[in-house]
SERO-4910 file (N, C-alpha, C, O; in steps of 0.05 Angstrom, whole numbers):
BEGIN
 pado doro    nc1    nc2    nc3   cac1   cac2   cac3    cc1    cc2    cc3    oc1    oc2    oc3
  Unk    A    801   -311    119    798   -296    144    781   -311    164    786   -310    188
  Unk    A    761   -326    154    744   -341    173    759   -363    186    754   -371    209
  Unk    A    779   -374    172    796   -395    184    812   -383    208    816   -396    228
  Unk    A    821   -359    204    836   -345    226    817   -341    250    826   -345    272
  Unk    A    793   -333    245    774   -329    267    768   -355    281    767   -357    306
  Unk    A    763   -377    265    758   -403    278    782   -411    295    778   -421    317
  Unk    A    806   -407    285    830   -415    300    831   -399    326    838   -410    347
  Unk    A    825   -373    325    827   -357    349    806   -364    370    812   -365    394
  Unk    A    782   -370    361    761   -379    379    769   -406    392    766   -410    416
  Unk    A    779   -424    376    788   -449    386    811   -446    406    813   -460    426
  Unk    A    830   -428    399    853   -423    417    843   -412    444    854   -419    465
  Unk    A    823   -394    444    812   -384    469    800   -406    486    805   -407    510
  Unk    A    785   -423    473    773   -446    488    794   -464    499    793   -473    522
  Unk    A    814   -471    483    835   -489    492    852   -477    514    858   -491    534
  Unk    A    858   -451    512    874   -438    533    859   -438    559    871   -441    581
  Unk    A    833   -433    558    817   -433    583    817   -460    596    820   -462    620
  Unk    A    814   -481    580    814   -508    591    841   -516    602    842   -528    623
  Unk    A    862   -508    588    889   -515    598    895   -502    625    905   -514    643
  Unk    A    888   -476    627    893   -462    652    876   -474    675    886   -478    697
  Unk    A    851   -479    669    834   -490    690    844   -518    699    845   -523    723
  Unk    A    851   -535    680    860   -562    688    888   -561    702    893   -577    720
  Unk    A    905   -542    693    931   -540    706    929   -532    735    942   -543    753
  Unk    A    912   -512    741    908   -503    768    893   -524    785    897   -527    809
  Unk    A    875   -538    772    859   -557    786    874   -583    793    870   -594    815
  Unk    A    892   -592    776    905   -618    780    933   -616    790    942   -633    806
  Unk    A    947   -595    782    976   -593    789    983   -571    809    995   -577    830
  Unk    A    975   -547    803    981   -524    821    956   -517    836    939   -503    826
  Unk    A    954   -526    861    930   -521    877    932   -494    889    946   -490    909
  Unk    A    919   -474    877    919   -447    886    891   -438    893    872   -452    888
  Unk    A    889   -415    905    863   -405    913    848   -393    888    861   -389    867
  Unk    A    823   -388    891    807   -378    869    815   -351    859    811   -344    836
  Unk    A    826   -334    877    835   -308    869    858   -309    848    857   -294    828
  Unk    A    876   -327    852    898   -331    833    887   -340    806    897   -331    785
  Unk    A    868   -358    807    856   -368    781    842   -345    767    845   -342    743
  Unk    A    827   -329    782    813   -307    769    832   -286    757    827   -276    735
  Unk    A    854   -281    771    874   -262    760    887   -273    735    893   -258    716
  Unk    A    893   -298    735    905   -311    711    886   -309    687    895   -302    665
  Unk    A    861   -316    691    842   -314    670    838   -286    660    834   -281    636
  Unk    A    839   -267    679    836   -239    672    859   -229    655    856   -214    636
  Unk    A    883   -238    661    907   -231    645    904   -242    617    912   -229    598
  Unk    A    893   -266    614    889   -278    588    869   -261    572    873   -256    548
  Unk    A    848   -251    585    828   -234    571    841   -208    562    836   -199    539
  Unk    A    858   -197    579    872   -172    571    890   -176    547    891   -160    529
  Unk    A    905   -198    547    923   -204    525    908   -207    499    916   -196    478
  Unk    A    886   -222    500    871   -227    476    859   -201    466    858   -196    442
  Unk    A    849   -184    484    838   -158    475    859   -140    463    853   -125    444
  Unk    A    883   -141    474    904   -124    464    915   -132    436    923   -115    421
  Unk    A    914   -158    431    927   -168    406    907   -178    385    912   -178    361
  Unk    A    884   -188    394    865   -200    375    839   -184    372    826   -186    351
  Unk    A    832   -168    392    808   -152    388    786   -158    409    788   -177    425
  Unk    A    765   -142    408    745   -142    428    727   -167    427    721   -179    448
  Unk    A    720   -176    403    701   -199    401    713   -224    413    699   -240    426
  Unk    A    739   -228    408    752   -252    419    755   -250    449    753   -270    464
  Unk    A    761   -226    460    764   -222    488    737   -226    503    737   -238    525
  Unk    A    715   -218    491    689   -222    503    683   -252    503    673   -262    523
  Unk    A    689   -266    481    685   -295    481    701   -309    502    691   -327    516
  Unk    A    726   -301    505    743   -312    525    733   -306    553    735   -323    571
  Unk    A    724   -281    557    713   -274    584    689   -291    592    687   -299    615
  Unk    A    672   -297    573    649   -314    579    658   -343    585    648   -355    603
  Unk    A    676   -353    569    687   -379    574    701   -381    602    697   -400    617
  Unk    A    716   -360    608    731   -359    633    711   -359    657    716   -371    677
  Unk    A    689   -344    653    669   -343    675    656   -370    679    652   -378    702
  Unk    A    650   -383    657    638   -410    660    657   -430    672    650   -445    690
  Unk    A    683   -429    664    703   -448    675    708   -442    704    712   -460    720
  Unk    A    709   -416    711    714   -408    739    692   -418    757    697   -428    779
  Unk    A    667   -416    747    644   -426    762    645   -457    765    641   -468    786
  Unk    A    650   -470    743    648   -500    742    671   -513    758    666   -533    772
  Unk    A    695   -503    756    718   -516    767    726   -506    795    739   -521    810
  Unk    A    719   -482    802    731   -470    826    712   -459    846    719   -453    869
  Unk    A    686   -455    839    667   -445    858    649   -468    868    638   -483    852
  Unk    A    647   -472    895    631   -495    905    602   -490    900    592   -468    900
  Unk    A    588   -512    894    597   -540    891    612   -544    865    601   -538    843
  Unk    A    637   -554    867    654   -558    843    643   -579    825    632   -600    835
  Unk    A    645   -575    799    635   -594    780    606   -590    772    595   -606    758
  Unk    A    594   -568    781    567   -561    773    566   -531    766    585   -516    772
  Unk    A    544   -524    753    541   -496    746    524   -480    766    517   -457    762
  Unk    A    518   -493    788    503   -480    810    523   -468    830    546   -477    833
  Unk    A    514   -448    844    530   -434    864    514   -434    890    492   -423    891
  Unk    A    526   -445    911    512   -448    937    515   -423    954    495   -414    967
  Unk    A    538   -410    954    543   -387    971    537   -361    955    547   -357    934
  Unk    A    519   -344    966    513   -319    952    537   -301    947    538   -286    928
  Unk    A    557   -303    965    581   -287    961    596   -295    935    609   -278    922
  Unk    A    594   -320    928    607   -329    904    593   -318    879    605   -315    858
  Unk    A    567   -314    881    552   -300    859    564   -272    855    568   -264    832
  Unk    A    569   -259    877    581   -232    875    608   -233    862    615   -217    845
  Unk    A    624   -253    870    651   -256    859    650   -263    829    666   -252    814
  Unk    A    631   -280    821    628   -287    793    620   -263    776    631   -259    754
  Unk    A    600   -248    786    591   -225    771    613   -204    769    617   -191    749
  Unk    A    627   -200    791    649   -181    792    671   -189    772    682   -172    759
  Unk    A    677   -215    771    697   -224    752    689   -219    723    704   -209    707
  Unk    A    663   -225    716    654   -221    689    654   -191    682    661   -184    660
  Unk    A    645   -174    701    645   -145    695    673   -135    692    678   -119    674
  Unk    A    691   -143    709    719   -134    707    731   -143    680    745   -127    667
  Unk    A    726   -168    673    737   -178    647    726   -162    624    741   -156    605
  Unk    A    700   -156    624    688   -141    602    699   -113    600    705   -104    578
  Unk    A    700    -99    623    710    -72    623    740    -71    615    748    -54    599
  Unk    A    755    -89    626    784    -90    619    789    -96    590    806    -84    577
  Unk    A    773   -114    579    776   -121    550    769    -97    533    782    -93    512
  Unk    A    748    -82    540    741    -59    525    763    -38    525    769    -26    505
  Unk    A    774    -33    549    796    -13    551    820    -22    536    833     -5    522
  Unk    A    828    -47    538    851    -57    523    847    -56    493    865    -49    478
  Unk    A    822    -62    484    816    -61    455    817    -32    446    826    -26    423
  Unk    A    807    -13    462    807     15    454    836     25    452    843     40    433
  Unk    A    853     17    471    881     25    469    894     13    444    911     27    432
  Unk    A    887    -12    437    899    -24    413    890     -9    388    906     -4    371
  Unk    A    865     -1    387    855     14    363    868     41    361    875     50    339
  Unk    A    871     54    384    884     81    383    913     78    374    923     96    360
  Unk    A    927     57    383    954     53    375    956     48    345    973     59    331
  Unk    A    938     32    335    937     26    306    931     51    290    943     56    269
  Unk    A    912     68    300    906     93    286    930    111    285    935    124    265
  Unk    A    944    113    308    967    131    309    989    122    290   1001    138    277
  Unk    A    994     95    290   1014     85    271   1006     89    242   1023     95    225
  Unk    A    980     86    236    971     90    209    974    119    201    982    125    178
  Unk    A    968    138    219    971    166    212   1001    173    208   1007    189    190
  Unk    A   1018    161    224   1047    166    220   1056    156    193   1071    169    180
  Unk    A   1047    132    186   1055    121    160   1044    138    137   1057    142    117
  Unk    A   1019    148    140   1008    165    119   1023    191    116   1028    200     93
  Unk    A   1032    203    138   1048    227    137   1074    222    123   1083    238    106
  Unk    A   1087    200    130   1113    193    117   1109    189     87   1126    198     71
  Unk    A   1088    175     79   1083    171     50   1076    197     36   1085    201     13
  Unk    A   1061    214     48   1054    239     36   1079    256     32   1082    270     12
  Unk    A   1096    256     52   1121    272     49   1138    261     26   1148    277     10
  Unk    A   1142    235     25   1158    223      3   1145    229    -24   1158    234    -44
  Unk    A   1118    228    -25   1104    233    -50   1107    262    -59   1110    268    -82
  Unk    A   1106    280    -39   1110    309    -46   1138    314    -57   1141    331    -74
  Unk    A   1158    300    -47   1185    304    -57   1187    295    -86   1201    307   -102
  Unk    A   1173    274    -93   1174    264   -120   1159    283   -139   1166    285   -163
  Unk    A   1138    296   -129   1123    314   -146   1140    339   -154   1135    351   -175
  Unk    A   1160    345   -137   1177    369   -143   1200    362   -161   1216    379   -168
  Unk    A   1202    337   -170   1225    328   -185   1225    338   -214   1246    339   -227
  Unk    A   1202    346   -225   1200    355   -252   1182    379   -255   1164    383   -239
  Unk    A   1189    396   -275   1172    419   -281   1158    417   -308   1146    436   -317
  Unk    A   1160    393   -320   1147    388   -345   1119    376   -340   1117    355   -327
  Unk    A   1098    389   -350   1071    381   -343   1065    353   -354   1054    336   -339
  Unk    A   1072    348   -379   1066    322   -391   1080    299   -377   1069    278   -371
  Unk    A   1105    303   -370   1120    283   -355   1109    279   -328   1107    256   -318
  Unk    A   1101    300   -315   1089    298   -288   1063    283   -288   1058    265   -272
  Unk    A   1046    289   -308   1020    275   -309   1023    246   -314   1008    230   -304
  Unk    A   1042    238   -331   1046    210   -336   1060    195   -313   1058    171   -310
  Unk    A   1074    210   -296   1089    198   -274   1072    196   -248   1078    178   -232
  Unk    A   1053    213   -244   1038    214   -219   1025    187   -212   1028    178   -190
  Unk    A   1011    173   -231    999    147   -224   1020    127   -215   1015    112   -196
  Unk    A   1043    127   -228   1064    108   -219   1075    116   -191   1080     99   -175
  Unk    A   1077    142   -186   1086    151   -160   1066    142   -138   1074    133   -117
  Unk    A   1040    143   -145   1020    135   -125   1022    105   -119   1020     96    -96
  Unk    A   1026     89   -140   1029     60   -136   1053     53   -120   1052     36   -102
  Unk    A   1075     67   -125   1100     62   -110   1098     71    -81   1106     56    -63
  Unk    A   1087     95    -77   1086    106    -50   1065     94    -32   1069     94     -8
  Unk    A   1043     85    -43   1021     76    -27   1014     46    -31    992     37    -23
  Unk    A   1032     32    -44   1028      3    -49   1001     -3    -62    987    -22    -54
  Unk    A    995     13    -82    969     10    -96    971     -9   -120    993    -12   -131
  Unk    A    949    -22   -127    949    -39   -151    947    -23   -176    959    -30   -196
  Unk    A    933     -1   -176    929     16   -199    922     44   -189    912     48   -167
  Unk    A    928     64   -206    922     92   -200    916    107   -226    924     99   -247
  Unk    A    901    128   -223    894    145   -246    888    173   -237    879    177   -214
  Unk    A    893    192   -255    885    220   -250    870    230   -274    875    223   -297
  Unk    A    850    247   -268    833    258   -289    835    288   -288    832    300   -266
  Unk    A    839    301   -310    841    330   -312    815    341   -324    807    334   -346
  Unk    A    803    360   -310    778    372   -319    783    389   -344    766    390   -362
  Unk    A    805    403   -345    811    422   -367    814    408   -394    804    418   -414
  Unk    A    828    385   -394    833    371   -419    815    347   -423    816    335   -445
  Unk    A    800    340   -403    782    316   -404    798    291   -410    788    272   -423
  Unk    A    823    289   -400    840    266   -404    844    251   -378    844    263   -356
  Unk    A    849    225   -381    854    208   -358    882    195   -362    888    184   -383
  Unk    A    898    196   -341    925    185   -342    925    162   -322    920    165   -298
  Unk    A    932    137   -332    930    113   -316    957     99   -315    974    102   -332
  Unk    A    960     82   -295    983     64   -294    980     42   -315   1000     33   -327
  Unk    A    955     33   -319    950     12   -339    926     21   -356    903     22   -345
  Unk    A    930     28   -381    908     38   -397    885     19   -400    862     27   -405
  Unk    A    890     -7   -398    869    -27   -401    854    -33   -375    834    -48   -375
  Unk    A    862    -22   -353    849    -27   -327    822    -13   -326    818      8   -338
  Unk    A    804    -26   -312    776    -16   -310    769     -8   -281    746     -7   -274
  Unk    A    790     -1   -265    785      6   -238    769     33   -236    752     36   -219
  Unk    A    776     51   -254    765     79   -251    752     87   -277    765     98   -295
  Unk    A    726     81   -280    712     91   -304    712    121   -306    713    135   -286
  Unk    A    712    131   -331    713    160   -335    690    174   -321    694    196   -309
  Unk    A    666    163   -322    643    177   -310    645    179   -280    635    197   -268
  Unk    A    659    159   -268    662    159   -239    682    181   -231    678    196   -211
  Unk    A    704    184   -246    723    205   -241    710    233   -245    715    251   -229
  Unk    A    694    235   -266    680    261   -271    660    267   -249    658    290   -241
  Unk    A    647    247   -238    628    251   -216    642    261   -191    633    280   -178
  Unk    A    665    249   -185    680    257   -161    690    285   -164    690    301   -146
  Unk    A    699    292   -189    709    319   -194    687    340   -192    692    361   -181
  Unk    A    664    334   -202    642    353   -200    630    356   -172    623    378   -164
  Unk    A    630    334   -157    619    335   -130    638    348   -110    630    362    -92
  Unk    A    664    345   -115    684    357    -98    687    343    -71    697    356    -52
  Unk    A    679    318    -69    681    303    -43    694    276    -48    688    263    -69
  Unk    A    711    266    -30    723    240    -34    703    217    -32    682    220    -19
  Unk    A    708    196    -46    691    172    -46    709    148    -39    729    143    -52
  Unk    A    700    133    -19    716    109     -9    698     85    -12    678     83      1
  Unk    A    706     66    -29    692     41    -32    709     19    -20    727      8    -32
  Unk    A    703     11      5    719     -8     20    716    -36      8    736    -52      9
  Unk    A    693    -43     -3    689    -70    -14    707    -75    -39    719    -96    -41
  Unk    A    708    -55    -56    725    -58    -80    753    -49    -76    771    -55    -92
  Unk    A    759    -36    -53    786    -27    -47    793     -3    -65    816     -2    -75
  Unk    A    775     15    -70    779     38    -88    774     63    -72    754     66    -58
  Unk    A    793     82    -75    790    108    -62    793    130    -84    811    129   -100
  Unk    A    775    149    -83    775    171   -103    773    198    -88    759    200    -68
  Unk    A    787    218    -99    786    244    -87    789    265   -109    803    261   -129
  Unk    A    775    288   -106    778    309   -126    806    323   -123    817    323   -102
  Unk    A    815    334   -146    840    350   -145    831    379   -139    815    390   -153
  Unk    A    843    390   -118    835    417   -109    857    437   -115    881    431   -111
  Unk    A    849    460   -124    867    483   -126    852    506   -112    836    520   -125
  Unk    A    858    509    -86    842    527    -70    814    515    -66    812    493    -55
  Unk    A    794    530    -73    766    519    -71    756    508    -98    733    500   -100
  Unk    A    772    508   -118    764    500   -145    774    471   -150    796    464   -143
  Unk    A    755    455   -162    762    428   -168    773    427   -197    761    437   -215
  Unk    A    797    414   -200    809    413   -226    811    385   -238    822    381   -259
  Unk    A    800    365   -224    801    338   -234    796    319   -211    783    325   -192
  Unk    A    806    294   -214    802    274   -194    826    254   -195    839    251   -215
  Unk    A    830    241   -173    851    220   -171    838    195   -159    821    197   -141
  Unk    A    846    172   -169    836    146   -159    858    127   -153    878    126   -167
  Unk    A    855    112   -131    875     93   -122    861     67   -116    841     66   -102
  Unk    A    871     45   -127    860     18   -122    879      2   -106    903      1   -112
  Unk    A    870    -11    -85    887    -27    -68    882    -20    -39    861    -28    -28
  Unk    A    900     -7    -25    895      0      3    874     22      5    874     41    -10
  Unk    A    856     19     24    835     39     29    847     62     46    854     57     69
  Unk    A    849     85     34    862    108     48    841    123     64    817    122     58
  Unk    A    850    137     84    832    153    100    823    178     85    836    186     65
  Unk    A    802    190     94    792    214     81    812    237     82    815    252     62
  Unk    A    825    240    105    845    262    107    868    258     88    878    277     76
  Unk    A    877    233     84    899    227     66    891    232     37    906    243     21
  Unk    A    866    224     30    856    229      3    854    259     -3    862    268    -24
  Unk    A    844    275     16    842    304     12    870    316      9    874    335     -7
  Unk    A    889    307     25    917    317     23    928    310     -5    942    327    -17
  Unk    A    924    286    -14    934    278    -40    922    295    -62    936    304    -81
  Unk    A    895    300    -61    882    316    -81    893    344    -82    898    355   -104
  Unk    A    898    356    -59    909    383    -58    938    384    -68    946    401    -83
  Unk    A    954    364    -60    982    363    -68    985    360    -99   1001    373   -112
  Unk    A    969    341   -110    971    336   -139    961    361   -154    973    369   -174
  Unk    A    939    373   -145    929    397   -159    949    420   -159    953    433   -179
  Unk    A    962    424   -136    982    445   -134   1006    439   -151   1018    456   -164
  Unk    A   1015    413   -151   1039    405   -166   1034    409   -196   1052    419   -210
  Unk    A   1010    402   -206   1005    406   -235   1004    435   -242   1015    444   -262
  Unk    A    992    451   -225    991    480   -230   1018    493   -229   1025    510   -245
  Unk    A   1035    484   -210   1062    494   -208   1078    487   -232   1092    504   -243
  Unk    A   1076    461   -241   1091    453   -265   1083    469   -289   1099    477   -306
  Unk    A   1057    474   -292   1047    490   -314   1057    518   -314   1065    529   -334
  Unk    A   1058    530   -290   1068    557   -287   1098    559   -293   1106    578   -307
  Unk    A   1113    539   -284   1142    539   -290   1147    535   -320   1166    547   -331
  Unk    A   1130    519   -333   1133    515   -362   1128    540   -377   1142    547   -396
  Unk    A   1107    554   -369   1100    580   -382   1122    600   -377   1129    616   -395
  Unk    A   1132    601   -353   1153    620   -347   1179    615   -363   1192    634   -372
  Unk    A   1185    589   -367   1209    583   -383   1205    592   -412   1222    588   -429
***
């Protein structure tokens, strides 16, 4: 990941220099055109790469704008006070615009993530209704979680039987004491560093166990929905088995 960051910082610096030299040597335009071009670059970087890179580019663009296009050209000093106003206005505009573009990018990503979570939850709920056999359902749920949420491993813990059902019995992602703690506390636990998400199984206000997913870090709302869906599905399968 750090290589990607280094590349993006270097790309921002190179793009600023290319634009400045192109306008300075080949296309002789006024300073307003240069400022708008640099501002468009800042907006693009904020929309696609994020706020930190856009701020870095905005600072570079301000320095290049001052050095190459504000008299005296080729120095970092500014002789005309009006150019100070123009330089400060450019930096402020670039900063505000990059923040707005980055906020719009984050909101779009959040909306897309919520849509994907809803689609996955719907598909997962359909698979939970495929069987009314409790034993078969308990053994299938971890595999359903891995398939539906692209997880490396999954496990469910039942408070009533004190049993844990895993995709891989030898995996150490979810120790028994951790699942028991989440079940007793009744609150989801998200470990971003390890990539582990845990949530209690809910049946109304009662906790009946816990579920753990290793791999993608799920949101709190998705974890709570999964806990409720699994708890209700197990209770439904048990009721149907007793009725039969």
